[in-house]
N, C-alpha and C positions, 0 to 999 in steps of 0.2 A: 550494301545495306541491302539485309532480308527485309522481305516486304511480309512478315510477318513480326519483326519486332523493329518498335518505333522506341528509341531512347531518347527523352525529352531534355534539353539541356537546361539546368534551373541555375538562375543566379545565385551568390552569395547571400544577398537580401531575402531571395525568396526560402533560402535555407534557414538562415537566420530568424524570419519571422514564422516559419514552421515551427521551429523549435522552441519558440516562445510561447505559441498554442499547444504544442503537445506537453508542454511544461506543466502548465496546468490543469492538462487532463486529470492526474492522479487526485489533485485536491477534489476536484469536483466529484469524481469518483466516491471520496471519503465522505465528504458531505453530504451528498445523495444516499448513499450507504447509512448513516446517521439518521438522516431525516426519516429513510422508510423503517427503521427500527422505530424512530420516536412514534409513527404512526401506528407501529403493530404492539406498542406498549412497552418497548424497552427502552433503557437508558441508552439512546445512539450514541453519543458522543464516546463514554465511557465504553460501550461495548466495541466501539470500533477501535478504539485506543487499546483494550485490552487484547482483542484479535490480532493486532499489529505484534504485540508484548508478546503472546503465544506464538504467533507464528515464527517469531525471531528464537524462540527456545526450542519449538520442535516444528521446523520446518517439513512442510508436506510436498517439496520439490520431487520427493523419490515415492510418493503415492500415486503416480501415471499423470496422464495428461491434466485429470483437474486437478490433482493436487499442486501441478506446477503452477497452473492458473493462478491458483489462490495464493498462491509464494509469491507470485510475480504481484499480485492487486495488493498485497497485504505485507510489501517490502516497499517503504518510502521512496528509499533512493536507488530501487532496482532500475537499471538502465541511464541513470544520471552519470554524467562527466564531471571531473573534478572542478571545470571550469563552471558548471550550473551551481554547484555549491559555495561557488564563492561570490556568487548572485545574494548579497544580501537580504532583500526583499523575498526572496524563495527561500532563504533559510528560516527568515523570521515565521514565516506562513506556516512551512513546513517542521517548525522544530517540536512541536508536540508530538507529531507522528515520528519522529527521527528518535526524540528521547524515549518513546514507548519502546522502539525497535532495540535502542541501546538497553533499555531495562531487562527486555528479554534476552539479549543476547549475553548478558550478567549473570542470567539467571534468578534474577528479582521476583518475588512472587506477584504475578501478574493482577490475581484475582483482589490481594491486598490492596494494591497500587490503585487499581481500577476499580474501588470496592462499590462506587455507583451501578456495575454491572453484575450482578448476584451469578452464582455458579450457573444456574439453571438457564439464564441469559445469554452466557456466552455464545458467541456466533461462531466460533471454531466447535465447542462441544456440541451446536445443533447439527454442524455437518460432516463431524468427524470424531474420532475417538483421539485423544490425547495418550502419549503412552511413553514411560522412560525406557530407554534402552540401555 
């Protein structure tokens, strides 16, 4: 055994508990982002949903490291397994975010659907330029 690397053995229960904790992190991020936007005078929930929708239409993942990070954060089911999606509690809580991503993937007008977040308040417009290719 190398003296530089120590591999901690983790029980199945510890892994499952860790997954449950991490599962809620995305929801905490979305709620925190909405609260922060509300404090800045934006329509928080609608602007988060609109950003998720627009991210699904125009993924930023090919726009460098920052684009990749934004894409990961604004993709509700990024990194989730099929087993996690079978959890009805998780599905209920995340359904509005996943619906926003689905609307974007189907190229619906995100600004029309989430009209509580006007064009000048669009989260992605504040940090990027959306373009058709």
